[in-house]
N, C-alpha and C positions, 0 to 999 in steps of 0.2 A: 503494500500499500502505500502513496506517496503520502507526503507529509505537505499539504499546503494550506494551510491555517483555517480549512476549514472543518477539519475531523472534529471527532468530540474533544470539547474544552476551547477550541478555537474560538468560537462568538462569548464562551464564556468570559475569557482571558479580555476580550476587547471591552467587552460591558463592562468589566471590573475597569479595566485603565481609564475606559468613558469616565464612569462615577468617580475615579479618584481625581478626575481631571479635574471639573464639575467642582468637586469640594473644596477642592484646593484652592481655586477662583472664587468660590465663597467664603472663604477662609481668608483671601486676601482682600477680598475688599471690605469685610467685616473690619480687620487690623485696620484698615485704612479710614471707615469712618468712626472707630473708636480713637485712632490717632489725631483727627479732626477735631474731635469732640472735646480731646481734654487738651490742643493748643487753645479750644474756644474758653474752657473754663479759666485758664491760665491767662488766656490776654483778657478775662474777663466781657467776654459777647455772649452774647442772649441765646439759650440753645432756640437753632435754625430746624430741629423737627421739627413734624408735622403732627403729631401730637394728636389731643382730642379737641373738636369742637366748642364741647361743653368747656374745656379747660381756659379757653383765650377768655379776655376781656373782650364785652361787648360794648359797643361806642353809644348804640341806643338804647342800652339799657338806663332805666331810674338809679340813681344811688341811695336812697333811703336815707340821703341827707335833711328833706323838706325842703331845701332851698329850691327854688324854679328856675 
């Protein structure tokens, strides 16, 4: 039998290599995001992540101070 990479286990190795490549890429992206967050905290910048809409201050909402 010729070993041309399509024998038993050949496709499994390709899938495993592709999975490892995707995981490595995701890890690199996550590391870059975390580094950017740490730099922003050191610089005193506001957090630029999307977050929850309910946590953002609403300009049109009354502030309950009683002043009009």
